[in-house]
C-alpha positions in Angstrom: 14.5 -8.1 62.5 16.2 -7.0 59.2 20.0 -7.5 59.2 22.0 -5.7 56.6 25.2 -7.5 55.4 27.7 -5.2 53.7 30.6 -6.5 51.6 33.2 -5.3 49.1 35.3 -7.6 46.8 36.4 -11.2 47.5 36.4 -13.1 49.8 34.1 -10.5 51.5 31.2 -11.1 49.1 31.3 -15.0 49.3 31.5 -14.9 53.1 28.6 -12.4 53.3 26.6 -14.8 51.1 27.5 -17.8 53.3 26.5 -15.8 56.4 23.3 -14.6 54.8 22.2 -18.2 54.0 23.3 -19.5 57.4 21.7 -16.8 59.6 18.2 -17.7 58.3 18.4 -21.0 60.0 20.8 -20.3 62.9 18.9 -17.3 64.4 15.2 -17.2 64.5 13.2 -14.1 63.7 16.1 -12.7 61.7 15.8 -11.6 58.1 19.3 -11.1 56.6 19.7 -8.8 53.5 22.6 -8.4 51.1 22.7 -6.8 47.7 23.9 -9.9 45.9 20.9 -12.0 47.0 18.0 -9.6 47.6 17.8 -7.3 44.6 15.6 -8.6 41.8 16.9 -8.5 38.3 14.4 -5.8 37.2 14.8 -3.6 40.2 16.8 -0.4 40.3 19.9 -1.1 42.4 20.2 2.3 44.1 16.5 2.3 45.1 16.6 -1.2 46.4 19.7 -0.5 48.5 18.3 2.7 49.9 15.1 0.9 50.9 17.1 -1.8 52.6 19.3 0.7 54.5 16.2 2.5 55.6 14.5 -0.6 56.9 17.5 -2.3 58.5 17.7 -3.0 62.3 21.2 -4.3 62.5 24.3 -4.2 60.3 27.2 -6.6 59.7 30.1 -5.5 57.6 32.4 -8.2 56.2 35.9 -6.6 56.4 39.2 -7.7 54.9 42.6 -6.2 55.0 42.1 -5.1 51.4 38.6 -3.6 51.6 38.6 -1.8 55.0 39.2 1.6 53.3 36.7 1.0 50.5 34.5 4.1 50.3 31.3 2.2 49.6 31.7 -0.2 52.5 32.3 2.6 54.9 29.3 4.5 53.5 27.1 1.5 54.1 28.4 1.1 57.7 27.8 4.8 58.3 24.3 4.7 56.8 23.3 1.8 59.0 24.8 3.4 62.1 22.9 6.6 61.4 19.7 4.6 61.3 20.2 2.2 64.3 23.2 3.5 66.3 26.8 2.4 66.4 26.1 -0.4 68.9 24.2 -2.2 66.2 26.9 -2.2 63.5 29.5 -4.9 63.7 32.6 -5.1 61.5 33.3 -8.8 61.0 37.1 -9.1 60.6 37.9 -11.8 58.0 41.7 -11.8 57.6 43.0 -9.2 60.0 43.3 -8.8 63.7 41.6 -5.9 65.4 44.9 -4.1 65.9 45.2 -3.7 62.0 41.7 -2.3 61.6 41.9 1.4 60.5 39.7 4.2 59.5 36.0 4.9 60.3 35.2 1.2 61.0 37.2 1.5 64.3 34.3 3.4 65.7 32.3 0.1 65.9 32.5 -3.0 68.1 34.2 -5.6 65.9 34.0 -9.4 65.9 36.6 -11.8 64.5 35.5 -14.5 62.0 36.0 -17.4 64.3 33.7 -19.7 66.2 33.9 -17.8 69.5 33.2 -14.4 68.1 30.6 -15.5 65.6 28.8 -17.1 68.5 29.0 -13.7 70.3 27.6 -12.1 67.2 24.6 -14.4 67.2 23.9 -13.4 70.8 24.3 -9.7 69.8 21.6 -10.3 67.2 19.4 -12.1 69.6 19.6 -9.3 72.2 18.7 -6.7 69.5 15.6 -8.7 68.4 12.1 -7.8 69.6 11.5 -11.4 70.5 14.5 -13.2 72.0 15.4 -16.9 72.1 16.6 -18.5 75.3 20.4 -18.4 75.3 20.8 -22.2 75.8 18.5 -22.9 72.9 20.5 -20.4 70.8 23.8 -22.1 71.7 22.4 -25.6 70.9 21.3 -24.4 67.4 24.7 -22.7 66.9 26.5 -25.9 67.8 24.5 -27.8 65.3 24.9 -25.4 62.4 28.4 -23.9 62.9 30.2 -26.4 60.7 27.9 -25.5 57.8 29.0 -21.9 58.0 32.6 -22.8 58.6 32.6 -24.8 55.4 31.3 -21.9 53.4 33.9 -19.6 55.0 36.8 -21.9 54.2 35.6 -22.4 50.6 35.4 -18.6 50.1 38.9 -18.0 51.5 40.4 -20.8 49.4 38.7 -19.6 46.2 39.8 -16.0 46.8 43.4 -17.2 47.4 43.4 -19.3 44.2 42.1 -16.4 42.1 44.7 -14.1 43.5 47.5 -16.5 42.8 46.3 -16.8 39.2 45.9 -13.1 38.6 49.4 -12.4 40.0 51.3 -14.5 37.5 54.6 -12.9 36.6 55.6 -12.2 32.9 58.5 -14.6 33.3 56.1 -17.4 34.3 54.0 -16.7 31.3 57.0 -16.7 29.0 58.2 -20.0 30.4 54.7 -21.5 29.7 55.0 -20.2 26.1 58.4 -21.9 25.8 57.0 -25.2 27.1 54.0 -25.0 24.7 56.3 -24.5 21.8 58.4 -27.5 22.8 55.3 -29.6 22.8 54.6 -28.4 19.3 58.0 -29.5 18.0 56.7 -32.8 16.7 54.5 -30.9 14.2 57.3 -28.9 12.7 59.8 -29.7 10.1 63.5 -29.4 10.9 64.0 -26.0 9.3 61.2 -24.3 11.3 62.3 -26.0 14.5 65.8 -24.6 14.2 64.3 -21.1 13.6 62.1 -21.4 16.7 65.2 -22.5 18.7 67.0 -19.4 17.6 64.0 -17.3 18.5 64.2 -18.5 22.1 67.8 -17.3 22.3 66.7 -13.7 21.5 67.8 -11.1 24.1 64.2 -10.1 24.4 63.6 -13.4 26.3 66.8 -13.0 28.2 65.4 -9.8 29.7 62.7 -12.0 31.3 65.2 -14.4 32.8 65.7 -16.7 29.8 69.2 -17.2 28.3 69.9 -15.0 25.3 72.6 -15.2 22.8 71.7 -13.0 19.8 68.7 -11.6 18.0 66.6 -13.9 15.8 67.1 -13.2 12.1 65.6 -15.6 9.5 67.6 -16.5 6.4 66.4 -15.3 3.0 65.4 -18.9 2.1 63.3 -19.2 5.3 61.5 -15.9 4.7 60.7 -16.9 1.1 59.6 -20.4 2.1 57.2 -19.0 4.7 56.1 -16.0 2.6 57.3 -13.4 5.0 58.2 -9.8 4.2 61.8 -8.6 4.2 63.8 -8.4 7.4 64.3 -4.8 8.6 67.9 -3.7 7.9 68.4 -2.5 11.5 66.8 -5.4 13.2 69.9 -6.5 14.9 70.6 -4.7 18.1 67.2 -3.1 18.6 63.6 -4.2 19.6 62.2 -6.4 16.8 59.5 -5.2 14.4 56.3 -7.3 14.2 56.5 -10.1 11.7 54.9 -9.1 8.4 53.2 -11.6 6.1 52.6 -11.0 2.3 49.0 -11.4 1.1 48.3 -13.1 -2.2 48.0 -9.8 -4.1 51.3 -8.5 -2.8 50.1 -6.2 0.0 51.7 -6.3 3.4 49.5 -7.6 6.2 50.3 -7.5 9.9 
């Protein structure tokens, strides 16, 4: 029996992959299929997906709070339902209760991503198969292999949460990291440059991000000559600073 596993984004993709690998050993006579695993590098993606949808006998859709409205995920669920009927399409709810499920996926019989409901899903698959396994034997195999699937699920959720935390860093946090890096570089600077950096960090530009500001940073004429910088704009004080300009050896101005 061909089982189509649909997904969209993370952790949906990683959980679909863990489920794909686990089902091959946990449920006999089941052939799971997901796009990430079963499309060869040289194959045309659309053709391979269309063939899989046409040949499927059962569908599992890995649903998260973020992807439940994803057009492609809903298209796949609808395509499988058209082929095999709504009773053989199961939204697997990863991080949301059934009361939060919205949209077209509410037409199907959902399962939660926990031990009790995944066991029920395994029995659903077994009942849909042409050749069924005895329920007690199925439960024994589930008990032996569940921890393997749970480990994959936990890892997928943890990785997705870590990636989300990294991608949502605030500008203020990044500026603070820059400040800390500059401080670590102090031992490589001479006194004059260090004092100039300290003044830079008191610029109102940084104050707008939550860092204390006193006045704009303006280099002295001696500093600009020593570091081969172009002239300071006359109206620099009181407005957003211009990019620093450095003089090339032939006298041209370079950004």
